[in-house]
A tleap script that builds the chain and sets N, CA, C and O, in Angstrom:
source leaprc.protein.ff14SB
mol = sequence {
  NMET ASP LYS GLN THR GLN THR LEU ARG THR
  ALA LEU ALA ALA LEU GLY LEU SER ALA ALA
  CYS LEU GLY LEU THR GLY CYS GLN VAL ASP
  TYR ALA GLY GLN THR LEU PRO SER PRO TYR
  TYR LEU THR ASP ASP VAL GLN TYR TYR ALA
  PRO GLY PRO GLU PHE LYS LEU ALA LYS GLU
  ALA ALA ALA LEU LYS GLU GLN SER GLU ALA
  ILE ALA SER ASP HIE GLN GLY CARG
}
set mol.1.N position { 23.917 46.986 80.468 }
set mol.1.CA position { 23.499 47.886 79.363 }
set mol.1.C position { 22.815 49.124 80.112 }
set mol.1.O position { 21.984 49.007 81.013 }
set mol.2.N position { 23.217 50.124 79.681 }
set mol.2.CA position { 22.577 51.561 80.238 }
set mol.2.C position { 21.419 51.922 79.660 }
set mol.2.O position { 21.083 51.321 78.640 }
set mol.3.N position { 20.658 52.872 80.143 }
set mol.3.CA position { 19.488 53.204 79.476 }
set mol.3.C position { 19.352 53.852 77.931 }
set mol.3.O position { 18.469 53.752 77.080 }
set mol.4.N position { 20.588 54.536 77.962 }
set mol.4.CA position { 20.726 55.252 76.689 }
set mol.4.C position { 21.144 54.294 75.718 }
set mol.4.O position { 20.758 54.479 74.564 }
set mol.5.N position { 21.821 53.362 75.955 }
set mol.5.CA position { 22.045 52.374 74.711 }
set mol.5.C position { 20.962 51.766 74.422 }
set mol.5.O position { 20.610 51.593 73.255 }
set mol.6.N position { 20.233 51.326 75.525 }
set mol.6.CA position { 18.844 50.468 75.234 }
set mol.6.C position { 17.739 51.317 74.539 }
set mol.6.O position { 16.982 50.746 73.754 }
set mol.7.N position { 17.610 52.581 74.769 }
set mol.7.CA position { 16.785 53.466 74.084 }
set mol.7.C position { 17.325 53.584 72.647 }
set mol.7.O position { 16.483 53.690 71.754 }
set mol.8.N position { 18.606 53.577 72.324 }
set mol.8.CA position { 18.922 53.955 70.927 }
set mol.8.C position { 18.950 52.448 69.988 }
set mol.8.O position { 18.797 52.451 68.767 }
set mol.9.N position { 19.145 51.358 70.695 }
set mol.9.CA position { 18.562 50.203 70.011 }
set mol.9.C position { 17.300 49.806 69.756 }
set mol.9.O position { 16.986 49.004 68.876 }
set mol.10.N position { 16.469 50.421 70.605 }
set mol.10.CA position { 14.885 50.328 70.396 }
set mol.10.C position { 14.472 51.064 69.144 }
set mol.10.O position { 13.809 50.621 68.206 }
set mol.11.N position { 15.070 52.468 69.329 }
set mol.11.CA position { 14.749 53.274 68.142 }
set mol.11.C position { 15.231 52.763 66.816 }
set mol.11.O position { 14.465 52.851 65.856 }
set mol.12.N position { 16.416 52.240 66.667 }
set mol.12.CA position { 16.982 51.531 65.636 }
set mol.12.C position { 16.316 50.534 64.963 }
set mol.12.O position { 16.172 50.434 63.745 }
set mol.13.N position { 15.817 49.615 66.048 }
set mol.13.CA position { 14.943 48.403 65.794 }
set mol.13.C position { 13.669 48.916 65.214 }
set mol.13.O position { 13.236 48.308 64.235 }
set mol.14.N position { 12.995 49.952 65.671 }
set mol.14.CA position { 11.890 50.474 65.230 }
set mol.14.C position { 11.961 50.917 63.846 }
set mol.14.O position { 11.061 50.649 63.050 }
set mol.15.N position { 13.260 51.756 63.448 }
set mol.15.CA position { 13.146 52.467 62.116 }
set mol.15.C position { 13.645 51.463 61.165 }
set mol.15.O position { 13.382 51.629 59.974 }
set mol.16.N position { 14.356 50.409 61.550 }
set mol.16.CA position { 14.521 49.151 60.611 }
set mol.16.C position { 13.296 48.405 60.370 }
set mol.16.O position { 13.080 47.969 59.240 }
set mol.17.N position { 12.407 48.199 61.394 }
set mol.17.CA position { 11.267 47.573 61.124 }
set mol.17.C position { 10.257 48.329 60.104 }
set mol.17.O position { 9.598 47.772 59.225 }
set mol.18.N position { 10.273 49.699 60.401 }
set mol.18.CA position { 9.462 50.550 59.370 }
set mol.18.C position { 10.010 50.540 58.121 }
set mol.18.O position { 9.257 50.566 57.147 }
set mol.19.N position { 11.304 50.503 57.971 }
set mol.19.CA position { 11.842 50.543 56.434 }
set mol.19.C position { 11.727 49.285 55.817 }
set mol.19.O position { 11.766 49.263 54.587 }
set mol.20.N position { 11.569 48.048 56.549 }
set mol.20.CA position { 11.338 46.728 55.890 }
set mol.20.C position { 10.012 46.817 55.731 }
set mol.20.O position { 9.621 46.347 54.662 }
set mol.21.N position { 9.082 47.318 56.521 }
set mol.21.CA position { 7.613 47.227 56.061 }
set mol.21.C position { 7.309 48.037 54.876 }
set mol.21.O position { 6.495 47.614 54.054 }
set mol.22.N position { 7.874 49.122 54.727 }
set mol.22.CA position { 7.792 49.944 53.361 }
set mol.22.C position { 8.296 49.415 52.143 }
set mol.22.O position { 7.772 49.553 51.038 }
set mol.23.N position { 9.419 48.757 52.426 }
set mol.23.CA position { 9.766 48.078 51.282 }
set mol.23.C position { 9.150 46.866 51.012 }
set mol.23.O position { 9.376 46.404 49.894 }
set mol.24.N position { 8.544 46.336 51.635 }
set mol.24.CA position { 7.864 44.940 51.378 }
set mol.24.C position { 6.297 45.160 50.927 }
set mol.24.O position { 5.636 44.219 50.486 }
set mol.25.N position { 5.813 46.357 51.062 }
set mol.25.CA position { 4.340 46.576 50.752 }
set mol.25.C position { 4.530 47.528 49.410 }
set mol.25.O position { 5.464 48.312 49.234 }
set mol.26.N position { 3.600 47.317 48.645 }
set mol.26.CA position { 3.399 48.382 47.338 }
set mol.26.C position { 2.540 49.427 47.680 }
set mol.26.O position { 1.491 49.226 48.291 }
set mol.27.N position { 2.908 50.496 47.334 }
set mol.27.CA position { 2.004 51.806 47.434 }
set mol.27.C position { 1.811 52.459 46.321 }
set mol.27.O position { 2.782 52.769 45.631 }
set mol.28.N position { 0.619 52.761 45.973 }
set mol.28.CA position { 0.273 53.689 44.792 }
set mol.28.C position { 0.233 55.008 45.379 }
set mol.28.O position { -0.526 55.224 46.323 }
set mol.29.N position { 1.010 55.948 44.887 }
set mol.29.CA position { 1.051 57.419 45.241 }
set mol.29.C position { 0.718 58.148 44.233 }
set mol.29.O position { 0.726 57.784 43.057 }
set mol.30.N position { 0.347 59.437 44.744 }
set mol.30.CA position { -0.131 60.750 43.650 }
set mol.30.C position { 1.124 61.770 44.041 }
set mol.30.O position { 1.262 62.291 45.148 }
set mol.31.N position { 1.968 61.938 42.956 }
set mol.31.CA position { 3.089 62.701 43.037 }
set mol.31.C position { 3.065 63.667 41.859 }
set mol.31.O position { 3.274 63.319 40.697 }
set mol.32.N position { 2.781 64.973 42.274 }
set mol.32.CA position { 2.814 66.057 41.256 }
set mol.32.C position { 1.867 65.902 40.157 }
set mol.32.O position { 2.131 66.245 39.004 }
set mol.33.N position { 0.880 65.437 40.482 }
set mol.33.CA position { -0.433 65.159 39.447 }
set mol.33.C position { -0.241 63.797 38.859 }
set mol.33.O position { -1.101 63.458 38.046 }
set mol.34.N position { 0.760 62.919 39.125 }
set mol.34.CA position { 0.908 61.827 38.593 }
set mol.34.C position { 0.412 60.610 39.551 }
set mol.34.O position { 0.776 60.599 40.727 }
set mol.35.N position { -0.348 59.679 39.079 }
set mol.35.CA position { -0.656 58.541 39.884 }
set mol.35.C position { 0.493 57.577 39.447 }
set mol.35.O position { 0.494 57.112 38.306 }
set mol.36.N position { 1.578 57.242 40.448 }
set mol.36.CA position { 2.540 56.270 40.161 }
set mol.36.C position { 2.139 54.856 40.723 }
set mol.36.O position { 1.651 54.702 41.842 }
set mol.37.N position { 2.399 53.826 39.819 }
set mol.37.CA position { 1.889 52.544 40.125 }
set mol.37.C position { 2.559 51.815 41.446 }
set mol.37.O position { 3.659 52.106 41.916 }
set mol.38.N position { 1.799 50.962 41.865 }
set mol.38.CA position { 2.546 50.225 42.802 }
set mol.38.C position { 3.363 49.076 42.156 }
set mol.38.O position { 3.308 48.884 40.941 }
set mol.39.N position { 4.120 48.315 42.982 }
set mol.39.CA position { 5.098 47.336 42.216 }
set mol.39.C position { 4.283 46.181 41.752 }
set mol.39.O position { 4.861 45.236 41.216 }
set mol.40.N position { 2.987 46.173 41.910 }
set mol.40.CA position { 2.159 44.943 41.655 }
set mol.40.C position { 1.327 45.566 40.238 }
set mol.40.O position { 0.314 44.982 39.855 }
set mol.41.N position { 1.772 46.629 39.603 }
set mol.41.CA position { 0.940 47.002 38.540 }
set mol.41.C position { 0.844 46.134 37.237 }
set mol.41.O position { 0.022 46.357 36.347 }
set mol.42.N position { 1.668 45.232 37.218 }
set mol.42.CA position { 1.744 44.468 36.002 }
set mol.42.C position { 0.727 43.217 36.023 }
set mol.42.O position { 0.228 42.672 35.038 }
set mol.43.N position { 0.527 42.875 37.455 }
set mol.43.CA position { -0.518 41.938 37.708 }
set mol.43.C position { -1.706 42.217 37.881 }
set mol.43.O position { -2.539 41.319 38.004 }
set mol.44.N position { -2.075 43.670 37.932 }
set mol.44.CA position { -3.489 44.239 38.195 }
set mol.44.C position { -4.218 44.075 36.972 }
set mol.44.O position { -3.644 43.850 35.906 }
set mol.45.N position { -5.602 44.188 37.096 }
set mol.45.CA position { -6.402 43.901 35.766 }
set mol.45.C position { -6.854 45.484 35.499 }
set mol.45.O position { -7.156 46.401 36.263 }
set mol.46.N position { -6.752 45.362 34.003 }
set mol.46.CA position { -7.110 46.636 33.459 }
set mol.46.C position { -8.442 47.292 33.534 }
set mol.46.O position { -9.450 46.632 33.280 }
set mol.47.N position { -8.514 48.507 33.855 }
set mol.47.CA position { -9.777 49.092 33.939 }
set mol.47.C position { -9.988 50.207 33.249 }
set mol.47.O position { -9.592 51.262 33.745 }
set mol.48.N position { -10.632 50.215 32.006 }
set mol.48.CA position { -10.920 51.173 31.062 }
set mol.48.C position { -12.427 51.542 31.063 }
set mol.48.O position { -13.310 50.688 30.993 }
set mol.49.N position { -12.650 52.826 31.144 }
set mol.49.CA position { -13.993 53.377 30.914 }
set mol.49.C position { -14.073 54.113 29.802 }
set mol.49.O position { -13.383 55.133 29.819 }
set mol.50.N position { -14.777 53.886 28.729 }
set mol.50.CA position { -15.029 54.534 27.682 }
set mol.50.C position { -15.558 55.904 27.851 }
set mol.50.O position { -16.352 56.015 28.785 }
set mol.51.N position { -15.305 56.989 27.162 }
set mol.51.CA position { -15.835 58.484 27.481 }
set mol.51.C position { -17.251 58.277 27.278 }
set mol.51.O position { -17.756 57.517 26.452 }
set mol.52.N position { -17.881 59.068 28.156 }
set mol.52.CA position { -19.330 59.235 28.283 }
set mol.52.C position { -19.618 60.537 27.623 }
set mol.52.O position { -18.888 61.112 26.815 }
set mol.53.N position { -20.949 60.988 28.138 }
set mol.53.CA position { -21.320 62.320 27.514 }
set mol.53.C position { -20.520 63.416 28.093 }
set mol.53.O position { -20.696 64.558 27.668 }
set mol.54.N position { -19.594 63.163 29.089 }
set mol.54.CA position { -18.699 64.294 29.553 }
set mol.54.C position { -17.568 64.467 28.611 }
set mol.54.O position { -16.769 65.371 28.858 }
set mol.55.N position { -17.359 63.591 27.380 }
set mol.55.CA position { -16.461 63.672 26.566 }
set mol.55.C position { -16.661 65.238 25.691 }
set mol.55.O position { -17.715 65.437 25.088 }
set mol.56.N position { -15.634 66.214 25.697 }
set mol.56.CA position { -15.943 67.479 25.297 }
set mol.56.C position { -16.027 67.376 23.758 }
set mol.56.O position { -16.794 68.114 23.140 }
set mol.57.N position { -15.179 66.391 23.078 }
set mol.57.CA position { -14.931 66.427 21.643 }
set mol.57.C position { -15.834 65.374 21.006 }
set mol.57.O position { -15.390 64.665 20.103 }
set mol.58.N position { -17.108 65.247 21.452 }
set mol.58.CA position { -17.841 64.197 20.824 }
set mol.58.C position { -18.394 64.439 19.469 }
set mol.58.O position { -18.631 63.492 18.720 }
set mol.59.N position { -18.612 65.698 19.117 }
set mol.59.CA position { -19.006 66.098 17.842 }
set mol.59.C position { -17.757 65.866 16.855 }
set mol.59.O position { -17.940 65.395 15.733 }
set mol.60.N position { -16.363 66.251 17.367 }
set mol.60.CA position { -15.532 66.374 16.434 }
set mol.60.C position { -15.026 64.869 16.251 }
set mol.60.O position { -14.543 64.546 15.166 }
set mol.61.N position { -15.118 64.028 17.197 }
set mol.61.CA position { -14.941 62.428 17.193 }
set mol.61.C position { -15.813 61.958 16.039 }
set mol.61.O position { -15.371 61.341 15.070 }
set mol.62.N position { -17.182 62.323 16.231 }
set mol.62.CA position { -18.115 61.626 15.285 }
set mol.62.C position { -17.902 62.199 13.918 }
set mol.62.O position { -18.217 61.484 12.966 }
set mol.63.N position { -17.438 63.326 13.701 }
set mol.63.CA position { -17.117 63.913 12.408 }
set mol.63.C position { -15.891 63.113 11.856 }
set mol.63.O position { -16.046 62.734 10.695 }
set mol.64.N position { -14.860 62.821 12.370 }
set mol.64.CA position { -13.843 62.231 12.166 }
set mol.64.C position { -13.929 60.727 11.768 }
set mol.64.O position { -13.272 60.184 10.880 }
set mol.65.N position { -14.905 60.118 12.628 }
set mol.65.CA position { -15.301 58.901 12.283 }
set mol.65.C position { -16.067 58.794 11.019 }
set mol.65.O position { -15.684 58.029 10.134 }
set mol.66.N position { -17.029 59.453 10.904 }
set mol.66.CA position { -17.690 59.707 9.762 }
set mol.66.C position { -16.839 59.767 8.269 }
set mol.66.O position { -16.971 59.033 7.289 }
set mol.67.N position { -16.063 60.745 8.447 }
set mol.67.CA position { -15.180 60.986 7.464 }
set mol.67.C position { -14.202 59.926 7.063 }
set mol.67.O position { -13.993 59.667 5.877 }
set mol.68.N position { -13.673 59.387 7.934 }
set mol.68.CA position { -12.716 57.933 7.901 }
set mol.68.C position { -13.562 56.737 7.288 }
set mol.68.O position { -13.070 55.875 6.560 }
set mol.69.N position { -14.809 56.786 7.645 }
set mol.69.CA position { -15.782 55.504 7.023 }
set mol.69.C position { -15.969 55.865 5.414 }
set mol.69.O position { -15.838 55.108 4.452 }
set mol.70.N position { -16.339 57.352 5.440 }
set mol.70.CA position { -16.515 57.803 3.953 }
set mol.70.C position { -15.189 57.469 2.948 }
set mol.70.O position { -15.290 56.991 1.818 }
set mol.71.N position { -14.167 57.763 3.495 }
set mol.71.CA position { -12.971 57.428 2.854 }
set mol.71.C position { -12.707 56.098 2.567 }
set mol.71.O position { -12.288 55.804 1.447 }
set mol.72.N position { -12.911 55.158 3.508 }
set mol.72.CA position { -12.824 53.699 3.404 }
set mol.72.C position { -13.824 53.066 2.286 }
set mol.72.O position { -13.497 52.193 1.482 }
set mol.73.N position { -15.003 53.626 2.382 }
set mol.73.CA position { -15.959 53.069 1.335 }
set mol.73.C position { -15.789 53.613 0.001 }
set mol.73.O position { -16.129 52.957 -0.984 }
set mol.74.N position { -15.170 55.030 -0.114 }
set mol.74.CA position { -14.755 55.508 -1.451 }
set mol.74.C position { -13.448 54.662 -2.020 }
set mol.74.O position { -13.218 54.478 -3.215 }
set mol.75.N position { -12.783 54.271 -1.109 }
set mol.75.CA position { -11.507 53.288 -1.636 }
set mol.75.C position { -12.101 51.903 -2.180 }
set mol.75.O position { -11.625 51.369 -3.183 }
set mol.76.N position { -13.202 51.335 -1.438 }
set mol.76.CA position { -13.773 50.155 -1.623 }
set mol.76.C position { -14.415 50.226 -2.942 }
set mol.76.O position { -14.282 49.323 -3.767 }
set mol.77.N position { -15.104 51.280 -3.154 }
set mol.77.CA position { -15.916 51.428 -4.577 }
set mol.77.C position { -15.014 51.759 -5.856 }
set mol.77.O position { -15.510 51.907 -6.973 }
set mol.78.N position { -13.676 51.859 -5.598 }
set mol.78.CA position { -12.997 51.898 -6.983 }
set mol.78.C position { -12.462 50.841 -7.500 }
set mol.78.O position { -11.927 50.898 -8.607 }
savepdb mol mol.pdb
quit
């Protein structure tokens, strides 16, 4: 076996091994502003953080909640 054939086989083996490793592991990527999930996203635990004081529409949300509660109590009073 000559040197060129051995180098080509080594390069192809390394490329195949790299492709296999990428195919077997899940990666979470950020693409065009979107966070795309890993293949294991269905088994991950859900993490939700309620909006805090940085929530810009806090007054509007409070007003809508108050209005919906007033409508609900008005309907119950009839």
